[in-house]
VOLO-389034 format. One record per atom (N, C-alpha, C): residue number from 1; residue in three letters; atom name; x, y, z. Coordinates in Angstrom, 2 decimals. Layout:
% VOLO-389034
(site NUM, 'ALA', 'CA', (X, Y, Z))
...
This chain:
% VOLO-389034
(site 1, 'MET', 'N', (0.98, -0.87, -0.29))
(site 1, 'MET', 'CA', (0.13, 0.04, -0.04))
(site 1, 'MET', 'C', (0.61, 1.11, -0.03))
(site 2, 'ASN', 'N', (0.47, 1.98, -0.96))
(site 2, 'ASN', 'CA', (1.74, 3.47, -0.90))
(site 2, 'ASN', 'C', (0.72, 4.26, -0.38))
(site 3, 'ILE', 'N', (0.98, 5.92, -0.73))
(site 3, 'ILE', 'CA', (0.60, 7.05, -0.19))
(site 3, 'ILE', 'C', (-0.90, 7.22, -0.97))
(site 4, 'LEU', 'N', (-0.84, 6.97, -2.43))
(site 4, 'LEU', 'CA', (-2.16, 6.93, -2.99))
(site 4, 'LEU', 'C', (-3.17, 6.09, -2.40))
(site 5, 'SER', 'N', (-2.80, 4.60, -2.31))
(site 5, 'SER', 'CA', (-3.78, 3.82, -2.13))
(site 5, 'SER', 'C', (-4.40, 4.69, -1.02))
(site 6, 'ILE', 'N', (-3.28, 4.88, 0.18))
(site 6, 'ILE', 'CA', (-3.87, 5.30, 1.66))
(site 6, 'ILE', 'C', (-4.85, 6.66, 1.58))
(site 7, 'CYS', 'N', (-4.32, 7.31, 0.61))
(site 7, 'CYS', 'CA', (-5.37, 8.72, 0.33))
(site 7, 'CYS', 'C', (-6.73, 8.13, -0.34))
(site 8, 'ALA', 'N', (-6.78, 7.42, -1.28))
(site 8, 'ALA', 'CA', (-7.75, 7.08, -1.87))
(site 8, 'ALA', 'C', (-8.79, 6.17, -0.88))
(site 9, 'LEU', 'N', (-8.20, 5.19, -0.04))
(site 9, 'LEU', 'CA', (-8.98, 4.66, 0.93))
(site 9, 'LEU', 'C', (-9.79, 5.38, 2.11))
(site 10, 'ALA', 'N', (-9.03, 6.59, 2.39))
(site 10, 'ALA', 'CA', (-9.66, 7.62, 3.15))
(site 10, 'ALA', 'C', (-10.64, 8.40, 2.85))
(site 11, 'VAL', 'N', (-10.52, 8.82, 1.21))
(site 11, 'VAL', 'CA', (-11.44, 9.81, 0.98))
(site 11, 'VAL', 'C', (-12.75, 8.56, 0.31))
(site 12, 'VAL', 'N', (-12.70, 7.51, 0.01))
(site 12, 'VAL', 'CA', (-13.51, 6.65, 0.10))
(site 12, 'VAL', 'C', (-14.32, 6.48, 1.29))
(site 13, 'THR', 'N', (-13.54, 6.20, 1.86))
(site 13, 'THR', 'CA', (-14.50, 5.87, 3.75))
(site 13, 'THR', 'C', (-14.80, 7.23, 4.17))
(site 14, 'VAL', 'N', (-14.42, 8.16, 4.01))
(site 14, 'VAL', 'CA', (-14.78, 9.61, 4.22))
(site 14, 'VAL', 'C', (-16.34, 10.13, 3.49))
(site 15, 'ILE', 'N', (-16.32, 9.34, 2.55))
(site 15, 'ILE', 'CA', (-17.68, 9.87, 1.34))
(site 15, 'ILE', 'C', (-18.80, 8.84, 1.99))
(site 16, 'PHE', 'N', (-18.13, 7.65, 2.72))
(site 16, 'PHE', 'CA', (-19.74, 6.46, 3.27))
(site 16, 'PHE', 'C', (-19.84, 7.19, 4.65))
(site 17, 'ILE', 'N', (-18.67, 7.55, 5.11))
(site 17, 'ILE', 'CA', (-19.29, 8.34, 6.65))
(site 17, 'ILE', 'C', (-20.15, 9.23, 6.42))
(site 18, 'ALA', 'N', (-19.81, 10.31, 5.32))
(site 18, 'ALA', 'CA', (-20.84, 11.15, 5.43))
(site 18, 'ALA', 'C', (-22.19, 10.76, 4.63))
(site 19, 'ALA', 'N', (-22.23, 9.63, 3.99))
(site 19, 'ALA', 'CA', (-23.71, 9.09, 3.37))
(site 19, 'ALA', 'C', (-24.15, 8.51, 4.80))
(site 20, 'LEU', 'N', (-23.56, 7.78, 5.79))
(site 20, 'LEU', 'CA', (-23.98, 7.14, 6.94))
(site 20, 'LEU', 'C', (-24.11, 7.96, 7.96))
(site 21, 'ARG', 'N', (-23.80, 8.84, 8.04))
(site 21, 'ARG', 'CA', (-23.63, 9.43, 9.37))
(site 21, 'ARG', 'C', (-25.27, 10.04, 9.75))
(site 22, 'PRO', 'N', (-25.99, 10.46, 9.10))
(site 22, 'PRO', 'CA', (-27.23, 11.34, 9.29))
(site 22, 'PRO', 'C', (-28.22, 9.78, 9.54))
(site 23, 'LYS', 'N', (-28.01, 8.81, 8.98))
(site 23, 'LYS', 'CA', (-28.80, 7.84, 9.30))
(site 23, 'LYS', 'C', (-28.18, 6.55, 10.47))
(site 24, 'ASN', 'N', (-26.88, 6.70, 10.63))
(site 24, 'ASN', 'CA', (-26.51, 5.34, 11.69))
(site 24, 'ASN', 'C', (-25.05, 6.13, 11.56))
(site 25, 'ALA', 'N', (-25.02, 6.85, 12.95))
(site 25, 'ALA', 'CA', (-23.89, 7.77, 13.12))
(site 25, 'ALA', 'C', (-22.95, 6.84, 14.12))
(site 26, 'GLU', 'N', (-23.81, 5.69, 14.30))
(site 26, 'GLU', 'CA', (-22.79, 4.47, 15.33))
(site 26, 'GLU', 'C', (-21.61, 4.01, 14.62))
(site 27, 'ILE', 'N', (-22.46, 3.38, 13.15))
(site 27, 'ILE', 'CA', (-21.82, 2.87, 12.30))
(site 27, 'ILE', 'C', (-20.58, 3.71, 11.36))
(site 28, 'ALA', 'N', (-20.80, 5.00, 11.48))
(site 28, 'ALA', 'CA', (-20.38, 5.92, 10.66))
(site 28, 'ALA', 'C', (-18.92, 5.89, 11.63))
(site 29, 'LEU', 'N', (-18.99, 5.85, 12.38))
(site 29, 'LEU', 'CA', (-17.96, 5.96, 13.28))
(site 29, 'LEU', 'C', (-17.13, 5.21, 13.41))
(site 30, 'LEU', 'N', (-17.76, 4.00, 13.20))
(site 30, 'LEU', 'CA', (-16.75, 2.51, 13.59))
(site 30, 'LEU', 'C', (-16.24, 2.04, 12.36))
(site 31, 'LEU', 'N', (-16.71, 2.94, 11.06))
(site 31, 'LEU', 'CA', (-16.25, 2.67, 10.18))
(site 31, 'LEU', 'C', (-14.95, 3.53, 9.70))
(site 32, 'GLY', 'N', (-15.17, 4.83, 10.52))
(site 32, 'GLY', 'CA', (-14.02, 5.61, 10.59))
(site 32, 'GLY', 'C', (-12.90, 5.23, 11.52))
(site 33, 'VAL', 'N', (-13.00, 4.45, 12.40))
(site 33, 'VAL', 'CA', (-12.09, 3.90, 12.94))
(site 33, 'VAL', 'C', (-11.44, 2.86, 12.73))
(site 34, 'ALA', 'N', (-12.32, 1.91, 11.77))
(site 34, 'ALA', 'CA', (-11.64, 0.76, 11.10))
(site 34, 'ALA', 'C', (-10.76, 1.15, 10.28))
(site 35, 'CYS', 'N', (-10.99, 2.44, 9.28))
(site 35, 'CYS', 'CA', (-9.99, 3.08, 8.26))
(site 35, 'CYS', 'C', (-9.00, 3.34, 8.67))
(site 36, 'SER', 'N', (-9.06, 4.10, 10.21))
(site 36, 'SER', 'CA', (-8.01, 4.62, 10.35))
(site 36, 'SER', 'C', (-7.12, 3.50, 11.18))
(site 37, 'VAL', 'N', (-7.50, 2.68, 11.58))
(site 37, 'VAL', 'CA', (-6.54, 1.27, 12.19))
(site 37, 'VAL', 'C', (-6.23, 0.76, 11.12))
(site 38, 'MET', 'N', (-6.76, 0.75, 9.95))
(site 38, 'MET', 'CA', (-5.94, -0.06, 9.00))
(site 38, 'MET', 'C', (-5.06, 0.77, 8.43))
(site 39, 'ILE', 'N', (-5.07, 2.13, 8.66))
(site 39, 'ILE', 'CA', (-3.76, 3.04, 7.88))
(site 39, 'ILE', 'C', (-2.86, 3.00, 9.15))
(site 40, 'LEU', 'N', (-2.97, 3.00, 10.24))
(site 40, 'LEU', 'CA', (-2.00, 2.92, 11.19))
(site 40, 'LEU', 'C', (-1.31, 1.47, 11.04))
(site 41, 'VAL', 'N', (-2.01, 0.48, 10.85))
(site 41, 'VAL', 'CA', (-1.12, -0.87, 10.94))
(site 41, 'VAL', 'C', (-0.60, -0.78, 10.22))
(site 42, 'PHE', 'N', (-0.59, -0.35, 8.76))
(site 42, 'PHE', 'CA', (0.08, -0.07, 7.92))
(site 42, 'PHE', 'C', (1.30, 0.58, 7.64))
(site 43, 'VAL', 'N', (1.42, 1.75, 8.35))
(site 43, 'VAL', 'CA', (2.28, 2.79, 8.36))
(site 43, 'VAL', 'C', (3.37, 2.36, 9.75))
(site 44, 'LEU', 'N', (2.64, 1.39, 10.51))
(site 44, 'LEU', 'CA', (3.42, 0.81, 11.75))
(site 44, 'LEU', 'C', (4.21, -0.33, 11.22))
(site 45, 'SER', 'N', (3.50, -0.84, 10.09))
(site 45, 'SER', 'CA', (4.32, -2.40, 9.38))
(site 45, 'SER', 'C', (5.49, -1.73, 8.74))
(site 46, 'GLN', 'N', (6.02, -0.44, 8.45))
(site 46, 'GLN', 'CA', (6.85, -0.08, 7.51))
(site 46, 'GLN', 'C', (7.78, 0.78, 8.69))
(site 47, 'ALA', 'N', (7.71, 0.62, 10.22))
(site 47, 'ALA', 'CA', (8.47, 0.98, 11.29))
(site 47, 'ALA', 'C', (9.90, 0.50, 11.20))
(site 48, 'GLN', 'N', (9.79, -0.84, 10.79))
(site 48, 'GLN', 'CA', (11.11, -1.49, 11.12))
(site 48, 'GLN', 'C', (12.09, -1.18, 10.18))
(site 49, 'SER', 'N', (11.67, -0.97, 8.87))
(site 49, 'SER', 'CA', (12.92, -0.17, 7.71))
(site 49, 'SER', 'C', (13.24, 0.87, 8.55))
(site 50, 'VAL', 'N', (12.73, 1.71, 9.20))
(site 50, 'VAL', 'CA', (12.75, 3.38, 9.74))
(site 50, 'VAL', 'C', (13.82, 2.90, 11.00))
(site 51, 'VAL', 'N', (13.17, 1.97, 11.57))
(site 51, 'VAL', 'CA', (13.93, 1.61, 12.77))
(site 51, 'VAL', 'C', (15.60, 1.03, 12.15))
(site 52, 'ASN', 'N', (15.52, 0.28, 11.25))
(site 52, 'ASN', 'CA', (16.91, -0.56, 10.65))
(site 52, 'ASN', 'C', (17.98, 0.87, 10.15))
(site 53, 'THR', 'N', (17.06, 1.90, 9.51))
(site 53, 'THR', 'CA', (17.92, 2.68, 8.71))
(site 53, 'THR', 'C', (18.50, 3.73, 9.98))
(site 54, 'VAL', 'N', (17.64, 4.01, 11.11))
(site 54, 'VAL', 'CA', (18.09, 4.98, 12.22))
(site 54, 'VAL', 'C', (19.28, 4.15, 12.77))
(site 55, 'ASN', 'N', (19.01, 3.18, 13.04))
(site 55, 'ASN', 'CA', (20.21, 2.29, 13.81))
(site 55, 'ASN', 'C', (21.46, 2.26, 12.97))
(site 56, 'SER', 'N', (21.41, 2.27, 11.67))
(site 56, 'SER', 'CA', (22.81, 2.15, 11.01))
(site 56, 'SER', 'C', (23.20, 3.57, 10.93))
(site 57, 'ILE', 'N', (22.84, 4.18, 10.94))
(site 57, 'ILE', 'CA', (22.85, 5.77, 10.76))
(site 57, 'ILE', 'C', (23.70, 5.99, 12.41))
(site 58, 'VAL', 'N', (23.14, 5.61, 13.20))
(site 58, 'VAL', 'CA', (23.35, 5.88, 14.55))
(site 58, 'VAL', 'C', (24.85, 4.71, 14.70))
(site 59, 'ALA', 'N', (25.01, 3.84, 14.25))
(site 59, 'ALA', 'CA', (26.39, 3.08, 14.25))
(site 59, 'ALA', 'C', (27.22, 3.87, 13.73))
(site 60, 'ALA', 'N', (27.21, 4.47, 12.35))
(site 60, 'ALA', 'CA', (28.11, 5.04, 11.71))
(site 60, 'ALA', 'C', (28.16, 6.44, 12.33))
(site 61, 'ALA', 'N', (27.35, 7.02, 13.08))
(site 61, 'ALA', 'CA', (27.52, 8.07, 13.69))
(site 61, 'ALA', 'C', (28.49, 8.06, 15.24))
(site 62, 'GLN', 'N', (28.22, 6.87, 15.73))
(site 62, 'GLN', 'CA', (28.58, 6.75, 17.01))
(site 62, 'GLN', 'C', (28.05, 7.13, 17.86))
(site 63, 'ILE', 'N', (26.60, 7.63, 18.15))
(site 63, 'ILE', 'CA', (25.81, 8.03, 18.82))
(site 63, 'ILE', 'C', (25.04, 7.19, 19.87))
(site 64, 'SER', 'N', (24.68, 7.39, 20.73))
(site 64, 'SER', 'CA', (24.17, 6.77, 22.14))
(site 64, 'SER', 'C', (23.10, 6.09, 21.53))
(site 65, 'THR', 'N', (22.81, 4.98, 21.83))
(site 65, 'THR', 'CA', (21.70, 4.02, 21.23))
(site 65, 'THR', 'C', (20.45, 4.46, 22.28))
(site 66, 'GLY', 'N', (21.06, 5.13, 23.72))
(site 66, 'GLY', 'CA', (20.11, 5.35, 24.31))
(site 66, 'GLY', 'C', (19.04, 6.79, 23.93))
(site 67, 'TYR', 'N', (20.07, 7.68, 23.33))
(site 67, 'TYR', 'CA', (19.00, 8.88, 22.49))
(site 67, 'TYR', 'C', (18.12, 8.50, 21.62))
(site 68, 'VAL', 'N', (18.59, 7.16, 20.95))
(site 68, 'VAL', 'CA', (17.47, 7.02, 19.48))
(site 68, 'VAL', 'C', (16.25, 6.28, 20.42))
(site 69, 'ALA', 'N', (16.85, 5.26, 21.57))
(site 69, 'ALA', 'CA', (15.49, 4.78, 22.11))
(site 69, 'ALA', 'C', (14.54, 6.10, 22.68))
(site 70, 'ILE', 'N', (14.82, 6.92, 22.93))
(site 70, 'ILE', 'CA', (14.12, 7.98, 23.57))
(site 70, 'ILE', 'C', (13.60, 8.90, 22.39))
(site 71, 'LEU', 'N', (13.99, 8.78, 21.44))
(site 71, 'LEU', 'CA', (13.62, 9.38, 19.83))
(site 71, 'LEU', 'C', (12.68, 8.87, 19.47))
(site 72, 'LEU', 'N', (13.09, 7.43, 18.87))
(site 72, 'LEU', 'CA', (11.89, 6.29, 18.98))
(site 72, 'LEU', 'C', (10.50, 6.56, 19.71))
(site 73, 'LYS', 'N', (10.79, 6.43, 21.43))
(site 73, 'LYS', 'CA', (9.86, 6.44, 21.86))
(site 73, 'LYS', 'C', (9.02, 7.64, 21.89))
(site 74, 'VAL', 'N', (9.23, 8.77, 21.67))
(site 74, 'VAL', 'CA', (8.92, 10.06, 21.61))
(site 74, 'VAL', 'C', (8.01, 9.90, 20.19))
(site 75, 'ILE', 'N', (8.24, 9.56, 19.14))
(site 75, 'ILE', 'CA', (7.93, 9.65, 17.81))
(site 75, 'ILE', 'C', (6.39, 8.84, 18.18))
(site 76, 'GLY', 'N', (6.85, 7.40, 18.75))
(site 76, 'GLY', 'CA', (5.72, 6.75, 18.78))
(site 76, 'GLY', 'C', (4.44, 7.10, 19.58))
(site 77, 'ILE', 'N', (4.83, 7.75, 20.69))
(site 77, 'ILE', 'CA', (4.06, 8.57, 21.93))
(site 77, 'ILE', 'C', (3.34, 9.52, 20.97))
(site 78, 'CYS', 'N', (3.56, 10.41, 19.97))
(site 78, 'CYS', 'CA', (3.45, 11.16, 19.29))
(site 78, 'CYS', 'C', (2.10, 10.70, 18.30))
(site 79, 'LEU', 'N', (2.52, 9.53, 17.63))
(site 79, 'LEU', 'CA', (2.04, 8.98, 16.50))
(site 79, 'LEU', 'C', (0.39, 8.34, 17.32))
(site 80, 'VAL', 'N', (0.55, 7.73, 18.21))
(site 80, 'VAL', 'CA', (-0.37, 7.31, 19.31))
(site 80, 'VAL', 'C', (-1.38, 8.16, 19.37))
(site 81, 'THR', 'N', (-0.52, 9.05, 20.59))
(site 81, 'THR', 'CA', (-1.73, 10.49, 20.62))
(site 81, 'THR', 'C', (-2.36, 10.90, 19.65))
(site 82, 'GLU', 'N', (-1.94, 11.15, 18.18))
(site 82, 'GLU', 'CA', (-2.20, 11.96, 17.42))
(site 82, 'GLU', 'C', (-3.99, 11.06, 16.93))
(site 83, 'PHE', 'N', (-3.47, 9.60, 16.48))
(site 83, 'PHE', 'CA', (-4.69, 8.76, 16.33))
(site 83, 'PHE', 'C', (-5.79, 8.86, 17.60))
(site 84, 'ALA', 'N', (-5.50, 8.70, 18.79))
(site 84, 'ALA', 'CA', (-6.56, 8.73, 19.67))
(site 84, 'ALA', 'C', (-7.21, 10.10, 19.61))
(site 85, 'VAL', 'N', (-6.45, 11.12, 19.33))
(site 85, 'VAL', 'CA', (-7.18, 12.80, 19.41))
(site 85, 'VAL', 'C', (-8.04, 12.59, 18.20))
(site 86, 'ASN', 'N', (-7.73, 12.34, 17.08))
(site 86, 'ASN', 'CA', (-8.41, 12.42, 15.84))
(site 86, 'ASN', 'C', (-9.57, 11.51, 16.03))
(site 87, 'THR', 'N', (-9.40, 10.23, 16.82))
(site 87, 'THR', 'CA', (-10.58, 9.60, 16.92))
(site 87, 'THR', 'C', (-11.77, 10.04, 17.63))
(site 88, 'CYS', 'N', (-10.85, 10.71, 18.62))
(site 88, 'CYS', 'CA', (-12.00, 11.30, 19.80))
(site 88, 'CYS', 'C', (-12.57, 12.66, 19.22))
(site 89, 'ARG', 'N', (-11.87, 13.53, 18.49))
(site 89, 'ARG', 'CA', (-12.52, 14.41, 17.56))
(site 89, 'ARG', 'C', (-13.77, 13.96, 16.62))
(site 90, 'ASP', 'N', (-13.40, 12.86, 16.06))
(site 90, 'ASP', 'CA', (-14.14, 12.30, 15.11))
(site 90, 'ASP', 'C', (-15.54, 12.07, 15.65))
(site 91, 'ALA', 'N', (-15.37, 11.20, 17.20))
(site 91, 'ALA', 'CA', (-16.53, 11.00, 17.67))
(site 91, 'ALA', 'C', (-17.45, 12.28, 18.55))
(site 92, 'GLY', 'N', (-16.84, 13.40, 18.31))
(site 92, 'GLY', 'CA', (-17.53, 14.64, 18.62))
(site 92, 'GLY', 'C', (-17.33, 14.80, 20.41))
(site 93, 'SER', 'N', (-15.97, 14.29, 20.69))
(site 93, 'SER', 'CA', (-15.58, 14.39, 22.42))
(site 93, 'SER', 'C', (-14.40, 15.33, 22.48))
(site 94, 'GLN', 'N', (-14.93, 17.08, 22.30))
(site 94, 'GLN', 'CA', (-13.61, 17.93, 22.23))
(site 94, 'GLN', 'C', (-12.70, 17.46, 23.35))
(site 95, 'ALA', 'N', (-13.31, 17.45, 24.57))
(site 95, 'ALA', 'CA', (-12.70, 17.59, 25.81))
(site 95, 'ALA', 'C', (-11.87, 16.46, 26.17))
(site 96, 'LEU', 'N', (-12.48, 15.17, 25.39))
(site 96, 'LEU', 'CA', (-11.37, 14.20, 25.83))
(site 96, 'LEU', 'C', (-10.28, 14.16, 24.67))
(site 97, 'ALA', 'N', (-10.59, 15.00, 23.54))
(site 97, 'ALA', 'CA', (-9.41, 14.82, 22.71))
(site 97, 'ALA', 'C', (-8.54, 16.01, 23.45))
(site 98, 'GLY', 'N', (-8.56, 16.80, 23.96))
(site 98, 'GLY', 'CA', (-7.56, 18.03, 24.74))
(site 98, 'GLY', 'C', (-7.34, 17.13, 25.97))
(site 99, 'ASN', 'N', (-7.77, 16.60, 26.63))
(site 99, 'ASN', 'CA', (-7.01, 15.68, 27.37))
(site 99, 'ASN', 'C', (-5.99, 14.56, 27.23))
(site 100, 'VAL', 'N', (-6.40, 14.04, 26.30))
(site 100, 'VAL', 'CA', (-5.41, 12.80, 25.39))
(site 100, 'VAL', 'C', (-4.16, 13.72, 24.80))
(site 101, 'SER', 'N', (-4.44, 14.70, 24.67))
(site 101, 'SER', 'CA', (-3.45, 15.68, 23.79))
(site 101, 'SER', 'C', (-2.64, 16.41, 24.69))
(site 102, 'LEU', 'N', (-3.42, 16.44, 25.87))
(site 102, 'LEU', 'CA', (-2.54, 17.16, 27.31))
(site 102, 'LEU', 'C', (-1.27, 15.69, 27.66))
(site 103, 'ALA', 'N', (-2.25, 14.65, 27.77))
(site 103, 'ALA', 'CA', (-1.58, 13.43, 28.06))
(site 103, 'ALA', 'C', (-0.20, 13.03, 27.74))
(site 104, 'GLY', 'N', (-0.42, 13.17, 25.80))
(site 104, 'GLY', 'CA', (0.64, 12.74, 24.94))
(site 104, 'GLY', 'C', (1.95, 13.94, 25.34))
(site 105, 'LYS', 'N', (1.57, 15.16, 25.41))
(site 105, 'LYS', 'CA', (2.64, 16.04, 25.76))
(site 105, 'LYS', 'C', (3.29, 15.81, 27.15))
(site 106, 'ILE', 'N', (2.31, 15.74, 27.93))
(site 106, 'ILE', 'CA', (3.24, 15.28, 29.48))
(site 106, 'ILE', 'C', (4.01, 14.15, 29.21))
(site 107, 'LEU', 'N', (3.33, 13.13, 28.86))
(site 107, 'LEU', 'CA', (4.49, 11.62, 28.29))
(site 107, 'LEU', 'C', (5.64, 11.81, 27.72))
(site 108, 'VAL', 'N', (5.57, 12.93, 26.53))
(site 108, 'VAL', 'CA', (6.77, 13.25, 25.80))
(site 108, 'VAL', 'C', (7.73, 14.03, 26.54))
(site 109, 'THR', 'N', (7.45, 14.90, 27.27))
(site 109, 'THR', 'CA', (8.25, 15.47, 28.39))
(site 109, 'THR', 'C', (8.62, 14.50, 29.15))
(site 110, 'VAL', 'N', (8.38, 14.03, 29.69))
(site 110, 'VAL', 'CA', (8.82, 12.81, 30.73))
(site 110, 'VAL', 'C', (9.49, 11.70, 30.17))
(site 111, 'THR', 'N', (9.53, 11.45, 29.07))
(site 111, 'THR', 'CA', (10.29, 10.39, 28.20))
(site 111, 'THR', 'C', (11.39, 10.88, 27.92))
(site 112, 'ALA', 'N', (11.44, 12.35, 27.52))
(site 112, 'ALA', 'CA', (12.74, 12.86, 27.27))
(site 112, 'ALA', 'C', (13.46, 13.62, 28.34))
(site 113, 'LEU', 'N', (12.69, 13.10, 29.41))
(site 113, 'LEU', 'CA', (13.79, 14.00, 30.85))
(site 113, 'LEU', 'C', (15.36, 13.57, 30.68))
(site 114, 'PRO', 'N', (15.72, 12.16, 30.54))
(site 114, 'PRO', 'CA', (16.81, 11.88, 30.47))
(site 114, 'PRO', 'C', (17.65, 12.69, 29.73))
(site 115, 'LEU', 'N', (17.02, 12.62, 28.57))
(site 115, 'LEU', 'CA', (17.92, 13.65, 27.45))
(site 115, 'LEU', 'C', (18.24, 14.98, 27.67))
(site 116, 'TYR', 'N', (17.14, 15.62, 28.54))
(site 116, 'TYR', 'CA', (17.34, 16.70, 28.81))
(site 116, 'TYR', 'C', (18.25, 17.11, 30.24))
(site 117, 'ALA', 'N', (18.63, 15.79, 31.04))
(site 117, 'ALA', 'CA', (19.47, 15.81, 32.18))
(site 117, 'ALA', 'C', (20.77, 15.75, 31.59))
(site 118, 'ASP', 'N', (20.87, 14.83, 30.40))
(site 118, 'ASP', 'CA', (22.37, 14.95, 29.65))
(site 118, 'ASP', 'C', (22.82, 16.08, 29.13))
(site 119, 'ILE', 'N', (21.58, 16.97, 28.67))
(site 119, 'ILE', 'CA', (22.23, 18.11, 28.24))
(site 119, 'ILE', 'C', (22.33, 18.94, 29.06))
(site 120, 'LEU', 'N', (21.75, 19.51, 30.55))
(site 120, 'LEU', 'CA', (21.95, 20.08, 31.42))
(site 120, 'LEU', 'C', (23.72, 19.73, 32.19))
(site 121, 'ASN', 'N', (23.59, 18.51, 31.84))
(site 121, 'ASN', 'CA', (25.14, 18.13, 32.50))
(site 121, 'ASN', 'C', (26.12, 18.51, 31.55))
(site 122, 'ALA', 'N', (26.22, 18.37, 30.42))
(site 122, 'ALA', 'CA', (27.06, 18.96, 29.32))
(site 122, 'ALA', 'C', (27.33, 20.26, 29.57))
(site 123, 'VAL', 'N', (26.27, 21.19, 29.34))
(site 123, 'VAL', 'CA', (26.43, 22.57, 29.72))
(site 123, 'VAL', 'C', (26.87, 22.97, 30.93))
(site 124, 'ILE', 'N', (26.67, 22.25, 31.94))
(site 124, 'ILE', 'CA', (27.47, 22.46, 33.42))
(site 124, 'ILE', 'C', (28.78, 22.23, 33.45))
(site 125, 'LYS', 'N', (29.16, 20.94, 32.57))
(site 125, 'LYS', 'CA', (30.87, 20.96, 32.51))
(site 125, 'LYS', 'C', (31.30, 21.88, 31.48))
(site 126, 'LEU', 'N', (30.71, 22.13, 30.67))
(site 126, 'LEU', 'CA', (31.41, 23.54, 29.75))
(site 126, 'LEU', 'C', (32.03, 24.50, 30.59))
(site 127, 'LEU', 'N', (30.16, 24.95, 31.33))
(site 127, 'LEU', 'CA', (30.80, 26.24, 32.32))
(site 127, 'LEU', 'C', (31.56, 26.25, 33.54))
(site 128, 'SER', 'N', (32.03, 24.62, 34.08))
(site 128, 'SER', 'CA', (32.75, 24.68, 34.72))
(site 128, 'SER', 'C', (34.16, 24.81, 34.46))
(site 129, 'TYR', 'N', (34.48, 24.35, 33.05))
(site 129, 'TYR', 'CA', (35.65, 24.43, 32.38))
(site 129, 'TYR', 'C', (35.94, 26.26, 32.14))
(site 130, 'SER', 'N', (35.34, 26.87, 32.15))
(site 130, 'SER', 'CA', (35.65, 28.73, 31.91))
(site 130, 'SER', 'C', (35.82, 29.00, 32.89))
């Protein structure tokens, strides 16, 4: 499945949702979620090639793998959060979408804390040499 297939699937699904929503909003919502899950599964199936590429770049650049793990976790949190937020908005629950978005931002910050600590330690070491 390529981007054209994904876009075509999304457009056809939106047309079906628009037709179904006035008569059966629950089925329209389920159709939207099903299409979103199909797209998400496809995208996540491509993640292994991204991880392999990042690992080869990290090995060549001799970067700490801990930093890459943090980066991949943060990207995963962002993707899953965006999926959940869009699903909540599609279901008409703006408040829940806002709460999920806030939770995702907090989790990204918490996940990246070790990176922030390392940066702060490097700055302190640089300042102590002066």
